[in-house]
N, CA, C and O atoms as a Maestro MAE file, in Angstrom:
{
 s_m_m2io_version
 :::
 2.0.0
}

f_m_ct {
 s_m_title
 :::
 protein
 m_atom[344] {
  # First column is atom index #
  i_m_mmod_type
  r_m_x_coord
  r_m_y_coord
  r_m_z_coord
  i_m_residue_number
  s_m_chain_name
  s_m_pdb_residue_name
  s_m_pdb_atom_name
  i_m_atomic_number
  :::
  1 25 13.943 12.831 1.440 1 A "UNK " " N  " 7
  2 3 12.814 12.136 0.367 1 A "UNK " " CA " 6
  3 2 12.175 13.346 0.076 1 A "UNK " " C  " 6
  4 15 11.757 14.178 0.881 1 A "UNK " " O  " 8
  5 25 12.129 13.376 -1.308 2 A "UNK " " N  " 7
  6 3 11.373 14.351 -1.953 2 A "UNK " " CA " 6
  7 2 9.880 13.905 -2.013 2 A "UNK " " C  " 6
  8 15 9.591 12.758 -1.672 2 A "UNK " " O  " 8
  9 25 8.630 15.047 -2.568 3 A "UNK " " N  " 7
  10 3 7.818 14.748 -2.725 3 A "UNK " " CA " 6
  11 2 7.231 13.777 -3.581 3 A "UNK " " C  " 6
  12 15 6.209 13.117 -3.396 3 A "UNK " " O  " 8
  13 25 7.968 13.779 -4.483 4 A "UNK " " N  " 7
  14 3 7.515 12.994 -6.049 4 A "UNK " " CA " 6
  15 2 8.360 11.722 -5.676 4 A "UNK " " C  " 6
  16 15 7.821 10.629 -5.851 4 A "UNK " " O  " 8
  17 25 9.554 11.767 -5.211 5 A "UNK " " N  " 7
  18 3 9.950 10.354 -4.303 5 A "UNK " " CA " 6
  19 2 9.315 9.484 -4.066 5 A "UNK " " C  " 6
  20 15 9.211 8.406 -4.651 5 A "UNK " " O  " 8
  21 25 8.628 10.020 -2.825 6 A "UNK " " N  " 7
  22 3 7.705 9.552 -1.955 6 A "UNK " " CA " 6
  23 2 6.086 8.834 -3.173 6 A "UNK " " C  " 6
  24 15 5.526 7.761 -2.946 6 A "UNK " " O  " 8
  25 25 5.886 9.337 -3.789 7 A "UNK " " N  " 7
  26 3 4.977 9.307 -4.898 7 A "UNK " " CA " 6
  27 2 5.307 8.174 -5.619 7 A "UNK " " C  " 6
  28 15 4.555 7.202 -5.701 7 A "UNK " " O  " 8
  29 25 6.471 8.254 -6.183 8 A "UNK " " N  " 7
  30 3 6.893 7.286 -6.877 8 A "UNK " " CA " 6
  31 2 7.020 5.947 -6.511 8 A "UNK " " C  " 6
  32 15 6.568 5.064 -7.241 8 A "UNK " " O  " 8
  33 25 7.799 5.605 -5.061 9 A "UNK " " N  " 7
  34 3 7.080 4.992 -4.030 9 A "UNK " " CA " 6
  35 2 5.829 4.156 -4.074 9 A "UNK " " C  " 6
  36 15 5.579 3.103 -4.661 9 A "UNK " " O  " 8
  37 25 5.356 4.667 -3.551 10 A "UNK " " N  " 7
  38 3 3.827 4.571 -3.669 10 A "UNK " " CA " 6
  39 2 2.925 3.797 -4.910 10 A "UNK " " C  " 6
  40 15 1.944 3.055 -4.943 10 A "UNK " " O  " 8
  41 25 3.878 4.436 -5.934 11 A "UNK " " N  " 7
  42 3 3.009 3.767 -7.031 11 A "UNK " " CA " 6
  43 2 3.652 2.508 -7.603 11 A "UNK " " C  " 6
  44 15 2.973 1.679 -8.210 11 A "UNK " " O  " 8
  45 25 5.401 2.318 -7.344 12 A "UNK " " N  " 7
  46 3 5.640 0.788 -7.490 12 A "UNK " " CA " 6
  47 2 5.366 -0.078 -6.138 12 A "UNK " " C  " 6
  48 15 5.254 -1.302 -6.206 12 A "UNK " " O  " 8
  49 25 5.293 0.432 -5.248 13 A "UNK " " N  " 7
  50 3 4.468 -0.633 -4.035 13 A "UNK " " CA " 6
  51 2 2.885 -1.153 -4.357 13 A "UNK " " C  " 6
  52 15 2.217 -2.156 -4.106 13 A "UNK " " O  " 8
  53 25 2.716 -0.025 -4.976 14 A "UNK " " N  " 7
  54 3 0.908 -0.575 -5.399 14 A "UNK " " CA " 6
  55 2 0.973 -1.366 -6.685 14 A "UNK " " C  " 6
  56 15 0.133 -2.175 -7.080 14 A "UNK " " O  " 8
  57 25 1.999 -1.043 -7.227 15 A "UNK " " N  " 7
  58 3 1.951 -1.891 -8.776 15 A "UNK " " CA " 6
  59 2 2.646 -3.277 -8.331 15 A "UNK " " C  " 6
  60 15 2.096 -4.206 -8.924 15 A "UNK " " O  " 8
  61 25 3.879 -3.800 -7.308 16 A "UNK " " N  " 7
  62 3 4.506 -4.528 -6.813 16 A "UNK " " CA " 6
  63 2 3.588 -5.442 -6.459 16 A "UNK " " C  " 6
  64 15 3.771 -6.611 -6.797 16 A "UNK " " O  " 8
  65 25 2.179 -4.990 -5.549 17 A "UNK " " N  " 7
  66 3 1.466 -5.874 -4.882 17 A "UNK " " CA " 6
  67 2 0.197 -6.260 -5.463 17 A "UNK " " C  " 6
  68 15 -0.613 -7.071 -5.013 17 A "UNK " " O  " 8
  69 25 0.121 -5.427 -6.745 18 A "UNK " " N  " 7
  70 3 -0.465 -5.739 -7.819 18 A "UNK " " CA " 6
  71 2 -2.290 -5.362 -7.518 18 A "UNK " " C  " 6
  72 15 -3.327 -5.999 -7.706 18 A "UNK " " O  " 8
  73 25 -2.042 -4.320 -7.098 19 A "UNK " " N  " 7
  74 3 -3.352 -3.199 -6.827 19 A "UNK " " CA " 6
  75 2 -3.926 -2.568 -7.996 19 A "UNK " " C  " 6
  76 15 -3.374 -1.748 -8.730 19 A "UNK " " O  " 8
  77 25 -4.813 -2.928 -8.066 20 A "UNK " " N  " 7
  78 3 -5.533 -2.479 -9.760 20 A "UNK " " CA " 6
  79 2 -6.041 -1.315 -9.479 20 A "UNK " " C  " 6
  80 15 -5.831 -0.627 -10.478 20 A "UNK " " O  " 8
  81 25 -6.820 -0.434 -8.366 21 A "UNK " " N  " 7
  82 3 -6.944 0.494 -8.476 21 A "UNK " " CA " 6
  83 2 -5.497 1.765 -7.936 21 A "UNK " " C  " 6
  84 15 -4.372 1.521 -7.502 21 A "UNK " " O  " 8
  85 25 -6.043 2.810 -8.158 22 A "UNK " " N  " 7
  86 3 -5.169 3.897 -8.232 22 A "UNK " " CA " 6
  87 2 -5.250 4.146 -6.763 22 A "UNK " " C  " 6
  88 15 -6.180 4.203 -5.959 22 A "UNK " " O  " 8
  89 25 -3.516 4.317 -6.669 23 A "UNK " " N  " 7
  90 3 -3.214 4.258 -5.194 23 A "UNK " " CA " 6
  91 2 -1.872 5.472 -5.567 23 A "UNK " " C  " 6
  92 15 -1.037 5.411 -6.470 23 A "UNK " " O  " 8
  93 25 -2.087 6.685 -4.351 24 A "UNK " " N  " 7
  94 3 -1.459 7.813 -3.894 24 A "UNK " " CA " 6
  95 2 -1.373 8.011 -2.812 24 A "UNK " " C  " 6
  96 15 -2.004 7.216 -2.117 24 A "UNK " " O  " 8
  97 25 -0.623 9.073 -2.091 25 A "UNK " " N  " 7
  98 3 -0.203 9.108 -1.108 25 A "UNK " " CA " 6
  99 2 -1.122 9.692 0.198 25 A "UNK " " C  " 6
  100 15 -1.066 9.512 1.415 25 A "UNK " " O  " 8
  101 25 -1.909 10.406 -0.611 26 A "UNK " " N  " 7
  102 3 -3.461 10.593 -0.293 26 A "UNK " " CA " 6
  103 2 -4.351 9.828 -0.157 26 A "UNK " " C  " 6
  104 15 -5.333 10.302 0.415 26 A "UNK " " O  " 8
  105 25 -4.454 8.130 -0.658 27 A "UNK " " N  " 7
  106 3 -5.269 7.327 -0.500 27 A "UNK " " CA " 6
  107 2 -4.695 6.925 1.037 27 A "UNK " " C  " 6
  108 15 -5.374 6.808 2.058 27 A "UNK " " O  " 8
  109 25 -3.414 6.770 0.906 28 A "UNK " " N  " 7
  110 3 -2.660 6.242 2.997 28 A "UNK " " CA " 6
  111 2 -2.856 7.326 3.395 28 A "UNK " " C  " 6
  112 15 -2.018 7.449 4.288 28 A "UNK " " O  " 8
  113 25 -3.370 8.159 3.342 29 A "UNK " " N  " 7
  114 3 -3.994 9.658 4.459 29 A "UNK " " CA " 6
  115 2 -5.283 9.186 5.006 29 A "UNK " " C  " 6
  116 15 -5.770 9.127 6.135 29 A "UNK " " O  " 8
  117 25 -5.768 8.786 3.501 30 A "UNK " " N  " 7
  118 3 -7.415 8.530 3.575 30 A "UNK " " CA " 6
  119 2 -7.316 6.670 4.866 30 A "UNK " " C  " 6
  120 15 -7.600 6.422 6.038 30 A "UNK " " O  " 8
  121 25 -7.074 6.325 4.354 31 A "UNK " " N  " 7
  122 3 -7.298 4.832 4.914 31 A "UNK " " CA " 6
  123 2 -6.364 5.148 6.566 31 A "UNK " " C  " 6
  124 15 -6.765 4.402 7.459 31 A "UNK " " O  " 8
  125 25 -5.591 5.819 6.859 32 A "UNK " " N  " 7
  126 3 -5.089 5.781 7.914 32 A "UNK " " CA " 6
  127 2 -6.286 6.581 8.942 32 A "UNK " " C  " 6
  128 15 -6.631 6.112 10.027 32 A "UNK " " O  " 8
  129 25 -6.728 7.635 8.467 33 A "UNK " " N  " 7
  130 3 -7.702 8.217 8.889 33 A "UNK " " CA " 6
  131 2 -9.026 7.302 9.138 33 A "UNK " " C  " 6
  132 15 -9.698 7.405 10.164 33 A "UNK " " O  " 8
  133 25 -9.286 6.510 8.218 34 A "UNK " " N  " 7
  134 3 -10.557 5.628 8.280 34 A "UNK " " CA " 6
  135 2 -10.344 5.091 9.284 34 A "UNK " " C  " 6
  136 15 -11.001 5.341 10.295 34 A "UNK " " O  " 8
  137 25 -9.336 4.189 9.250 35 A "UNK " " N  " 7
  138 3 -8.986 3.343 10.198 35 A "UNK " " CA " 6
  139 2 -9.019 3.750 12.006 35 A "UNK " " C  " 6
  140 15 -9.460 3.105 12.958 35 A "UNK " " O  " 8
  141 25 -8.273 5.244 11.922 36 A "UNK " " N  " 7
  142 3 -8.420 5.932 13.551 36 A "UNK " " CA " 6
  143 2 -10.322 6.203 13.890 36 A "UNK " " C  " 6
  144 15 -10.849 6.407 14.983 36 A "UNK " " O  " 8
  145 25 -10.822 6.130 12.865 37 A "UNK " " N  " 7
  146 3 -12.210 6.106 13.074 37 A "UNK " " CA " 6
  147 2 -12.637 4.982 13.687 37 A "UNK " " C  " 6
  148 15 -13.114 4.839 14.813 37 A "UNK " " O  " 8
  149 25 -12.418 4.198 12.833 38 A "UNK " " N  " 7
  150 3 -13.136 3.039 12.785 38 A "UNK " " CA " 6
  151 2 -12.770 2.271 13.990 38 A "UNK " " C  " 6
  152 15 -13.375 1.325 14.495 38 A "UNK " " O  " 8
  153 25 -11.639 2.862 14.376 39 A "UNK " " N  " 7
  154 3 -10.835 2.056 15.872 39 A "UNK " " CA " 6
  155 2 -11.391 2.929 17.249 39 A "UNK " " C  " 6
  156 15 -11.191 2.601 18.419 39 A "UNK " " O  " 8
  157 25 -12.201 4.220 16.732 40 A "UNK " " N  " 7
  158 3 -13.013 5.160 18.043 40 A "UNK " " CA " 6
  159 2 -12.347 6.546 18.241 40 A "UNK " " C  " 6
  160 15 -12.709 7.281 19.160 40 A "UNK " " O  " 8
  161 25 -11.186 6.961 17.205 41 A "UNK " " N  " 7
  162 3 -10.650 7.930 17.759 41 A "UNK " " CA " 6
  163 2 -11.584 9.281 17.853 41 A "UNK " " C  " 6
  164 15 -11.941 9.471 16.690 41 A "UNK " " O  " 8
  165 25 -11.825 9.719 18.206 42 A "UNK " " N  " 7
  166 3 -12.757 11.092 18.235 42 A "UNK " " CA " 6
  167 2 -12.239 11.851 17.172 42 A "UNK " " C  " 6
  168 15 -11.060 11.903 16.824 42 A "UNK " " O  " 8
  169 25 -13.738 12.764 16.406 43 A "UNK " " N  " 7
  170 3 -12.888 13.310 15.098 43 A "UNK " " CA " 6
  171 2 -12.595 14.677 15.295 43 A "UNK " " C  " 6
  172 15 -12.224 15.328 14.319 43 A "UNK " " O  " 8
  173 25 -12.713 15.270 16.508 44 A "UNK " " N  " 7
  174 3 -11.637 16.795 16.857 44 A "UNK " " CA " 6
  175 2 -10.059 16.260 16.975 44 A "UNK " " C  " 6
  176 15 -9.255 16.883 16.282 44 A "UNK " " O  " 8
  177 25 -9.654 15.402 17.611 45 A "UNK " " N  " 7
  178 3 -8.361 14.945 17.594 45 A "UNK " " CA " 6
  179 2 -7.768 14.623 16.269 45 A "UNK " " C  " 6
  180 15 -6.586 14.822 15.988 45 A "UNK " " O  " 8
  181 25 -8.844 14.007 15.310 46 A "UNK " " N  " 7
  182 3 -8.332 13.793 14.202 46 A "UNK " " CA " 6
  183 2 -8.302 14.801 13.434 46 A "UNK " " C  " 6
  184 15 -7.515 14.746 12.489 46 A "UNK " " O  " 8
  185 25 -9.292 16.230 13.635 47 A "UNK " " N  " 7
  186 3 -9.376 17.256 12.588 47 A "UNK " " CA " 6
  187 2 -7.689 18.027 13.137 47 A "UNK " " C  " 6
  188 15 -6.887 18.429 12.294 47 A "UNK " " O  " 8
  189 25 -7.494 18.085 14.205 48 A "UNK " " N  " 7
  190 3 -5.737 18.528 14.781 48 A "UNK " " CA " 6
  191 2 -4.525 17.647 14.447 48 A "UNK " " C  " 6
  192 15 -3.398 18.140 14.454 48 A "UNK " " O  " 8
  193 25 -4.731 16.354 14.155 49 A "UNK " " N  " 7
  194 3 -3.947 16.011 13.482 49 A "UNK " " CA " 6
  195 2 -3.542 16.045 12.202 49 A "UNK " " C  " 6
  196 15 -2.363 16.076 11.849 49 A "UNK " " O  " 8
  197 25 -4.420 16.039 11.540 50 A "UNK " " N  " 7
  198 3 -4.519 16.175 9.791 50 A "UNK " " CA " 6
  199 2 -4.272 17.998 10.035 50 A "UNK " " C  " 6
  200 15 -3.505 18.389 9.156 50 A "UNK " " O  " 8
  201 25 -4.663 19.031 10.867 51 A "UNK " " N  " 7
  202 3 -4.237 20.216 10.409 51 A "UNK " " CA " 6
  203 2 -5.483 20.991 9.789 51 A "UNK " " C  " 6
  204 15 -5.487 22.188 9.500 51 A "UNK " " O  " 8
  205 25 -6.466 20.161 9.648 52 A "UNK " " N  " 7
  206 3 -7.730 20.865 8.792 52 A "UNK " " CA " 6
  207 2 -8.313 21.906 9.969 52 A "UNK " " C  " 6
  208 15 -8.587 21.470 11.087 52 A "UNK " " O  " 8
  209 25 -8.490 23.412 9.598 53 A "UNK " " N  " 7
  210 3 -8.830 24.460 10.019 53 A "UNK " " CA " 6
  211 2 -10.434 24.180 10.444 53 A "UNK " " C  " 6
  212 15 -10.921 24.291 11.569 53 A "UNK " " O  " 8
  213 25 -11.078 23.798 9.245 54 A "UNK " " N  " 7
  214 3 -12.927 23.694 9.630 54 A "UNK " " CA " 6
  215 2 -12.747 21.702 10.397 54 A "UNK " " C  " 6
  216 15 -11.834 20.881 10.315 54 A "UNK " " O  " 8
  217 25 -13.633 21.678 10.830 55 A "UNK " " N  " 7
  218 3 -14.369 20.168 11.057 55 A "UNK " " CA " 6
  219 2 -15.219 19.581 10.101 55 A "UNK " " C  " 6
  220 15 -15.479 18.380 10.025 55 A "UNK " " O  " 8
  221 25 -15.622 20.438 9.408 56 A "UNK " " N  " 7
  222 3 -16.100 19.684 8.037 56 A "UNK " " CA " 6
  223 2 -15.145 19.242 6.836 56 A "UNK " " C  " 6
  224 15 -15.622 18.463 6.010 56 A "UNK " " O  " 8
  225 25 -14.155 19.575 6.718 57 A "UNK " " N  " 7
  226 3 -13.359 19.036 5.633 57 A "UNK " " CA " 6
  227 2 -13.238 17.993 6.603 57 A "UNK " " C  " 6
  228 15 -13.340 16.928 5.994 57 A "UNK " " O  " 8
  229 25 -13.040 17.761 8.028 58 A "UNK " " N  " 7
  230 3 -12.455 16.538 8.622 58 A "UNK " " CA " 6
  231 2 -13.865 15.300 8.278 58 A "UNK " " C  " 6
  232 15 -13.808 14.092 8.048 58 A "UNK " " O  " 8
  233 25 -14.769 16.021 8.351 59 A "UNK " " N  " 7
  234 3 -16.489 15.461 8.679 59 A "UNK " " CA " 6
  235 2 -16.569 14.315 7.501 59 A "UNK " " C  " 6
  236 15 -17.201 13.276 7.687 59 A "UNK " " O  " 8
  237 25 -15.834 14.610 6.198 60 A "UNK " " N  " 7
  238 3 -15.763 13.981 5.037 60 A "UNK " " CA " 6
  239 2 -15.746 12.414 5.361 60 A "UNK " " C  " 6
  240 15 -16.488 11.453 5.156 60 A "UNK " " O  " 8
  241 25 -14.426 12.676 6.015 61 A "UNK " " N  " 7
  242 3 -13.940 10.867 6.419 61 A "UNK " " CA " 6
  243 2 -15.189 10.337 7.062 61 A "UNK " " C  " 6
  244 15 -15.147 9.144 6.762 61 A "UNK " " O  " 8
  245 25 -16.201 10.516 7.723 62 A "UNK " " N  " 7
  246 3 -16.874 10.108 8.233 62 A "UNK " " CA " 6
  247 2 -17.828 8.921 7.331 62 A "UNK " " C  " 6
  248 15 -18.115 7.747 7.566 62 A "UNK " " O  " 8
  249 25 -18.241 10.127 5.871 63 A "UNK " " N  " 7
  250 3 -18.593 9.008 5.039 63 A "UNK " " CA " 6
  251 2 -18.117 7.740 4.583 63 A "UNK " " C  " 6
  252 15 -18.861 6.870 4.132 63 A "UNK " " O  " 8
  253 25 -16.241 7.580 4.758 64 A "UNK " " N  " 7
  254 3 -15.780 6.650 4.099 64 A "UNK " " CA " 6
  255 2 -15.815 5.385 5.487 64 A "UNK " " C  " 6
  256 15 -15.709 4.167 5.339 64 A "UNK " " O  " 8
  257 25 -15.953 5.963 6.492 65 A "UNK " " N  " 7
  258 3 -15.779 4.860 7.481 65 A "UNK " " CA " 6
  259 2 -16.367 4.138 7.884 65 A "UNK " " C  " 6
  260 15 -17.406 4.723 8.191 65 A "UNK " " O  " 8
  261 25 -16.500 2.538 8.289 66 A "UNK " " N  " 7
  262 3 -17.409 1.946 8.721 66 A "UNK " " CA " 6
  263 2 -17.786 1.996 9.846 66 A "UNK " " C  " 6
  264 15 -17.995 0.817 10.131 66 A "UNK " " O  " 8
  265 25 -18.051 2.687 10.824 67 A "UNK " " N  " 7
  266 3 -18.966 2.589 12.176 67 A "UNK " " CA " 6
  267 2 -19.552 1.893 12.571 67 A "UNK " " C  " 6
  268 15 -20.674 1.652 12.126 67 A "UNK " " O  " 8
  269 25 -18.876 1.119 13.852 68 A "UNK " " N  " 7
  270 3 -19.973 -0.159 14.530 68 A "UNK " " CA " 6
  271 2 -20.472 0.419 15.250 68 A "UNK " " C  " 6
  272 15 -19.927 1.436 15.679 68 A "UNK " " O  " 8
  273 25 -22.041 -0.069 15.811 69 A "UNK " " N  " 7
  274 3 -22.293 0.700 16.886 69 A "UNK " " CA " 6
  275 2 -22.203 0.121 18.206 69 A "UNK " " C  " 6
  276 15 -22.420 0.733 19.251 69 A "UNK " " O  " 8
  277 25 -21.891 -1.015 18.108 70 A "UNK " " N  " 7
  278 3 -20.868 -1.492 19.367 70 A "UNK " " CA " 6
  279 2 -19.693 -0.767 19.862 70 A "UNK " " C  " 6
  280 15 -19.283 -0.925 21.012 70 A "UNK " " O  " 8
  281 25 -19.199 -0.056 19.104 71 A "UNK " " N  " 7
  282 3 -18.081 1.038 19.903 71 A "UNK " " CA " 6
  283 2 -18.429 1.822 20.255 71 A "UNK " " C  " 6
  284 15 -17.722 2.305 21.139 71 A "UNK " " O  " 8
  285 25 -19.744 2.613 19.914 72 A "UNK " " N  " 7
  286 3 -19.965 3.962 20.641 72 A "UNK " " CA " 6
  287 2 -20.884 3.719 21.914 72 A "UNK " " C  " 6
  288 15 -21.577 2.766 22.269 72 A "UNK " " O  " 8
  289 25 -20.668 4.698 22.340 73 A "UNK " " N  " 7
  290 3 -20.892 4.946 23.891 73 A "UNK " " CA " 6
  291 2 -21.455 6.465 24.309 73 A "UNK " " C  " 6
  292 15 -21.211 7.569 23.820 73 A "UNK " " O  " 8
  293 25 -22.258 6.079 25.350 74 A "UNK " " N  " 7
  294 3 -22.611 6.935 26.163 74 A "UNK " " CA " 6
  295 2 -21.782 7.468 27.008 74 A "UNK " " C  " 6
  296 15 -21.311 6.656 27.804 74 A "UNK " " O  " 8
  297 25 -21.175 9.347 27.202 75 A "UNK " " N  " 7
  298 3 -20.627 9.198 28.506 75 A "UNK " " CA " 6
  299 2 -21.255 8.965 29.753 75 A "UNK " " C  " 6
  300 15 -20.570 8.688 30.738 75 A "UNK " " O  " 8
  301 25 -22.692 9.064 29.823 76 A "UNK " " N  " 7
  302 3 -23.451 8.416 30.604 76 A "UNK " " CA " 6
  303 2 -23.523 7.431 30.914 76 A "UNK " " C  " 6
  304 15 -24.254 7.195 31.876 76 A "UNK " " O  " 8
  305 25 -22.875 6.447 30.326 77 A "UNK " " N  " 7
  306 3 -22.196 4.344 30.654 77 A "UNK " " CA " 6
  307 2 -21.280 4.837 31.865 77 A "UNK " " C  " 6
  308 15 -21.546 4.681 33.057 77 A "UNK " " O  " 8
  309 25 -20.288 5.384 31.399 78 A "UNK " " N  " 7
  310 3 -18.761 5.574 32.047 78 A "UNK " " CA " 6
  311 2 -19.190 6.102 34.067 78 A "UNK " " C  " 6
  312 15 -18.806 5.632 35.138 78 A "UNK " " O  " 8
  313 25 -20.033 7.133 33.738 79 A "UNK " " N  " 7
  314 3 -20.910 7.778 34.761 79 A "UNK " " CA " 6
  315 2 -21.643 7.187 35.703 79 A "UNK " " C  " 6
  316 15 -21.643 7.542 36.881 79 A "UNK " " O  " 8
  317 25 -22.413 6.101 35.159 80 A "UNK " " N  " 7
  318 3 -23.093 5.359 36.043 80 A "UNK " " CA " 6
  319 2 -22.294 4.155 36.512 80 A "UNK " " C  " 6
  320 15 -22.575 3.502 37.517 80 A "UNK " " O  " 8
  321 25 -21.459 3.964 35.847 81 A "UNK " " N  " 7
  322 3 -20.467 2.671 36.171 81 A "UNK " " CA " 6
  323 2 -19.736 3.305 37.503 81 A "UNK " " C  " 6
  324 15 -19.713 2.722 38.587 81 A "UNK " " O  " 8
  325 25 -19.290 4.273 37.312 82 A "UNK " " N  " 7
  326 3 -18.088 4.582 38.175 82 A "UNK " " CA " 6
  327 2 -19.165 4.812 40.043 82 A "UNK " " C  " 6
  328 15 -18.946 4.474 41.206 82 A "UNK " " O  " 8
  329 25 -20.365 5.608 39.262 83 A "UNK " " N  " 7
  330 3 -21.468 5.960 40.526 83 A "UNK " " CA " 6
  331 2 -21.643 4.409 41.153 83 A "UNK " " C  " 6
  332 15 -21.298 4.259 42.325 83 A "UNK " " O  " 8
  333 25 -22.120 3.350 40.481 84 A "UNK " " N  " 7
  334 3 -21.919 1.685 41.141 84 A "UNK " " CA " 6
  335 2 -21.603 1.351 41.639 84 A "UNK " " C  " 6
  336 15 -22.025 0.425 42.332 84 A "UNK " " O  " 8
  337 25 -19.948 2.220 41.653 85 A "UNK " " N  " 7
  338 3 -18.554 1.466 42.487 85 A "UNK " " CA " 6
  339 2 -18.604 1.920 43.495 85 A "UNK " " C  " 6
  340 15 -18.252 1.283 44.488 85 A "UNK " " O  " 8
  341 25 -19.121 3.339 43.569 86 A "UNK " " N  " 7
  342 3 -19.196 3.811 45.400 86 A "UNK " " CA " 6
  343 2 -19.760 3.216 46.417 86 A "UNK " " C  " 6
  344 15 -19.682 3.710 47.542 86 A "UNK " " O  " 8
  :::
 }
 m_bond[343] {
  # First column is bond index #
  i_m_from
  i_m_to
  i_m_order
  :::
  1 1 2 1
  2 2 3 1
  3 3 4 2
  4 3 5 1
  5 5 6 1
  6 6 7 1
  7 7 8 2
  8 7 9 1
  9 9 10 1
  10 10 11 1
  11 11 12 2
  12 11 13 1
  13 13 14 1
  14 14 15 1
  15 15 16 2
  16 15 17 1
  17 17 18 1
  18 18 19 1
  19 19 20 2
  20 19 21 1
  21 21 22 1
  22 22 23 1
  23 23 24 2
  24 23 25 1
  25 25 26 1
  26 26 27 1
  27 27 28 2
  28 27 29 1
  29 29 30 1
  30 30 31 1
  31 31 32 2
  32 31 33 1
  33 33 34 1
  34 34 35 1
  35 35 36 2
  36 35 37 1
  37 37 38 1
  38 38 39 1
  39 39 40 2
  40 39 41 1
  41 41 42 1
  42 42 43 1
  43 43 44 2
  44 43 45 1
  45 45 46 1
  46 46 47 1
  47 47 48 2
  48 47 49 1
  49 49 50 1
  50 50 51 1
  51 51 52 2
  52 51 53 1
  53 53 54 1
  54 54 55 1
  55 55 56 2
  56 55 57 1
  57 57 58 1
  58 58 59 1
  59 59 60 2
  60 59 61 1
  61 61 62 1
  62 62 63 1
  63 63 64 2
  64 63 65 1
  65 65 66 1
  66 66 67 1
  67 67 68 2
  68 67 69 1
  69 69 70 1
  70 70 71 1
  71 71 72 2
  72 71 73 1
  73 73 74 1
  74 74 75 1
  75 75 76 2
  76 75 77 1
  77 77 78 1
  78 78 79 1
  79 79 80 2
  80 79 81 1
  81 81 82 1
  82 82 83 1
  83 83 84 2
  84 83 85 1
  85 85 86 1
  86 86 87 1
  87 87 88 2
  88 87 89 1
  89 89 90 1
  90 90 91 1
  91 91 92 2
  92 91 93 1
  93 93 94 1
  94 94 95 1
  95 95 96 2
  96 95 97 1
  97 97 98 1
  98 98 99 1
  99 99 100 2
  100 99 101 1
  101 101 102 1
  102 102 103 1
  103 103 104 2
  104 103 105 1
  105 105 106 1
  106 106 107 1
  107 107 108 2
  108 107 109 1
  109 109 110 1
  110 110 111 1
  111 111 112 2
  112 111 113 1
  113 113 114 1
  114 114 115 1
  115 115 116 2
  116 115 117 1
  117 117 118 1
  118 118 119 1
  119 119 120 2
  120 119 121 1
  121 121 122 1
  122 122 123 1
  123 123 124 2
  124 123 125 1
  125 125 126 1
  126 126 127 1
  127 127 128 2
  128 127 129 1
  129 129 130 1
  130 130 131 1
  131 131 132 2
  132 131 133 1
  133 133 134 1
  134 134 135 1
  135 135 136 2
  136 135 137 1
  137 137 138 1
  138 138 139 1
  139 139 140 2
  140 139 141 1
  141 141 142 1
  142 142 143 1
  143 143 144 2
  144 143 145 1
  145 145 146 1
  146 146 147 1
  147 147 148 2
  148 147 149 1
  149 149 150 1
  150 150 151 1
  151 151 152 2
  152 151 153 1
  153 153 154 1
  154 154 155 1
  155 155 156 2
  156 155 157 1
  157 157 158 1
  158 158 159 1
  159 159 160 2
  160 159 161 1
  161 161 162 1
  162 162 163 1
  163 163 164 2
  164 163 165 1
  165 165 166 1
  166 166 167 1
  167 167 168 2
  168 167 169 1
  169 169 170 1
  170 170 171 1
  171 171 172 2
  172 171 173 1
  173 173 174 1
  174 174 175 1
  175 175 176 2
  176 175 177 1
  177 177 178 1
  178 178 179 1
  179 179 180 2
  180 179 181 1
  181 181 182 1
  182 182 183 1
  183 183 184 2
  184 183 185 1
  185 185 186 1
  186 186 187 1
  187 187 188 2
  188 187 189 1
  189 189 190 1
  190 190 191 1
  191 191 192 2
  192 191 193 1
  193 193 194 1
  194 194 195 1
  195 195 196 2
  196 195 197 1
  197 197 198 1
  198 198 199 1
  199 199 200 2
  200 199 201 1
  201 201 202 1
  202 202 203 1
  203 203 204 2
  204 203 205 1
  205 205 206 1
  206 206 207 1
  207 207 208 2
  208 207 209 1
  209 209 210 1
  210 210 211 1
  211 211 212 2
  212 211 213 1
  213 213 214 1
  214 214 215 1
  215 215 216 2
  216 215 217 1
  217 217 218 1
  218 218 219 1
  219 219 220 2
  220 219 221 1
  221 221 222 1
  222 222 223 1
  223 223 224 2
  224 223 225 1
  225 225 226 1
  226 226 227 1
  227 227 228 2
  228 227 229 1
  229 229 230 1
  230 230 231 1
  231 231 232 2
  232 231 233 1
  233 233 234 1
  234 234 235 1
  235 235 236 2
  236 235 237 1
  237 237 238 1
  238 238 239 1
  239 239 240 2
  240 239 241 1
  241 241 242 1
  242 242 243 1
  243 243 244 2
  244 243 245 1
  245 245 246 1
  246 246 247 1
  247 247 248 2
  248 247 249 1
  249 249 250 1
  250 250 251 1
  251 251 252 2
  252 251 253 1
  253 253 254 1
  254 254 255 1
  255 255 256 2
  256 255 257 1
  257 257 258 1
  258 258 259 1
  259 259 260 2
  260 259 261 1
  261 261 262 1
  262 262 263 1
  263 263 264 2
  264 263 265 1
  265 265 266 1
  266 266 267 1
  267 267 268 2
  268 267 269 1
  269 269 270 1
  270 270 271 1
  271 271 272 2
  272 271 273 1
  273 273 274 1
  274 274 275 1
  275 275 276 2
  276 275 277 1
  277 277 278 1
  278 278 279 1
  279 279 280 2
  280 279 281 1
  281 281 282 1
  282 282 283 1
  283 283 284 2
  284 283 285 1
  285 285 286 1
  286 286 287 1
  287 287 288 2
  288 287 289 1
  289 289 290 1
  290 290 291 1
  291 291 292 2
  292 291 293 1
  293 293 294 1
  294 294 295 1
  295 295 296 2
  296 295 297 1
  297 297 298 1
  298 298 299 1
  299 299 300 2
  300 299 301 1
  301 301 302 1
  302 302 303 1
  303 303 304 2
  304 303 305 1
  305 305 306 1
  306 306 307 1
  307 307 308 2
  308 307 309 1
  309 309 310 1
  310 310 311 1
  311 311 312 2
  312 311 313 1
  313 313 314 1
  314 314 315 1
  315 315 316 2
  316 315 317 1
  317 317 318 1
  318 318 319 1
  319 319 320 2
  320 319 321 1
  321 321 322 1
  322 322 323 1
  323 323 324 2
  324 323 325 1
  325 325 326 1
  326 326 327 1
  327 327 328 2
  328 327 329 1
  329 329 330 1
  330 330 331 1
  331 331 332 2
  332 331 333 1
  333 333 334 1
  334 334 335 1
  335 335 336 2
  336 335 337 1
  337 337 338 1
  338 338 339 1
  339 339 340 2
  340 339 341 1
  341 341 342 1
  342 342 343 1
  343 343 344 2
  :::
 }
}
């Protein structure tokens, strides 16, 4: 597959889906990363997955993601629950 061929396929798929907004391969990348963040993947793992040199580049995705506070937790929560089991 060529880069141009993939770009063409994405454009055709977006037209077939009647998506009015401009869609590109980069749109798919942003969507993928946003979903990873929303599902709780840590930012350093995402940085490495994307191949970013700087965490600042990856942090841009945090502005896009709709992070739910109920998915956030403290490492102390796990520590205290483990301590209580013993």
